[in-house]
C-alpha beads as a LAMMPS data file, in Angstrom:
LAMMPS data file: protein, C-alpha beads

64 atoms
63 bonds

1 atom types
1 bond types

-500.0 500.0 xlo xhi
-500.0 500.0 ylo yhi
-500.0 500.0 zlo zhi

Masses

1 110.0

Atoms # bond

1 1 1 0.000 0.000 0.000
2 1 1 1.119 3.571 -0.592
3 1 1 1.297 5.978 2.342
4 1 1 3.096 9.222 3.111
5 1 1 5.560 8.725 5.970
6 1 1 7.045 11.882 7.467
7 1 1 6.280 13.750 4.258
8 1 1 7.785 11.176 1.871
9 1 1 5.803 8.693 -0.256
10 1 1 6.410 5.086 0.813
11 1 1 5.274 1.677 -0.391
12 1 1 4.752 -0.576 2.655
13 1 1 3.381 -4.015 3.507
14 1 1 2.240 -3.064 7.030
15 1 1 -1.483 -3.164 7.741
16 1 1 -1.343 -1.466 11.176
17 1 1 0.630 1.377 12.690
18 1 1 2.569 -0.982 14.978
19 1 1 3.537 -3.133 11.969
20 1 1 4.667 -0.001 10.127
21 1 1 6.960 1.043 12.973
22 1 1 8.555 -2.398 12.964
23 1 1 8.830 -2.555 9.162
24 1 1 10.506 0.859 8.977
25 1 1 12.881 0.203 11.881
26 1 1 11.529 2.691 14.404
27 1 1 12.382 1.725 17.965
28 1 1 12.340 3.279 21.393
29 1 1 9.955 6.015 22.367
30 1 1 8.243 7.733 19.478
31 1 1 5.112 9.820 18.998
32 1 1 2.776 8.859 16.176
33 1 1 -0.034 10.472 14.215
34 1 1 -2.178 9.217 11.348
35 1 1 -3.861 11.835 9.175
36 1 1 -2.957 14.515 11.735
37 1 1 -4.608 12.619 14.631
38 1 1 -2.347 11.599 17.547
39 1 1 -2.252 7.832 18.132
40 1 1 -1.071 6.777 21.611
41 1 1 1.254 3.785 21.844
42 1 1 -1.452 1.635 23.443
43 1 1 -3.651 1.974 20.335
44 1 1 -1.045 1.445 17.595
45 1 1 -1.622 -2.308 17.320
46 1 1 -5.260 -1.694 16.392
47 1 1 -4.714 1.384 14.213
48 1 1 -5.379 0.151 10.680
49 1 1 -3.615 1.877 7.812
50 1 1 -5.269 2.690 4.505
51 1 1 -3.873 3.563 1.115
52 1 1 -2.989 7.261 1.044
53 1 1 -2.751 7.741 4.838
54 1 1 -0.368 10.405 6.106
55 1 1 1.730 9.054 8.985
56 1 1 4.081 11.089 11.161
57 1 1 6.594 9.455 13.491
58 1 1 8.583 11.715 15.793
59 1 1 11.291 10.766 18.246
60 1 1 12.498 12.983 21.093
61 1 1 15.914 14.586 20.721
62 1 1 18.271 15.583 23.487
63 1 1 20.275 18.756 23.447
64 1 1 19.799 22.406 23.890

Bonds

1 1 1 2
2 1 2 3
3 1 3 4
4 1 4 5
5 1 5 6
6 1 6 7
7 1 7 8
8 1 8 9
9 1 9 10
10 1 10 11
11 1 11 12
12 1 12 13
13 1 13 14
14 1 14 15
15 1 15 16
16 1 16 17
17 1 17 18
18 1 18 19
19 1 19 20
20 1 20 21
21 1 21 22
22 1 22 23
23 1 23 24
24 1 24 25
25 1 25 26
26 1 26 27
27 1 27 28
28 1 28 29
29 1 29 30
30 1 30 31
31 1 31 32
32 1 32 33
33 1 33 34
34 1 34 35
35 1 35 36
36 1 36 37
37 1 37 38
38 1 38 39
39 1 39 40
40 1 40 41
41 1 41 42
42 1 42 43
43 1 43 44
44 1 44 45
45 1 45 46
46 1 46 47
47 1 47 48
48 1 48 49
49 1 49 50
50 1 50 51
51 1 51 52
52 1 52 53
53 1 53 54
54 1 54 55
55 1 55 56
56 1 56 57
57 1 57 58
58 1 58 59
59 1 59 60
60 1 60 61
61 1 61 62
62 1 62 63
63 1 63 64
């Protein structure tokens, strides 16, 4: 399926947000949103993805 991940078009096999994170190699603590709606970590396993979805994955950065 085709989605937009962090602003870039991607072809993925994942059917859920949790599968997408694993497929794309995201690990640790991240914040996620699908179509501009925040998705808490506890709901990612049930968050289905659809063709054309816009997914944002953000990880915290240290520094000042």
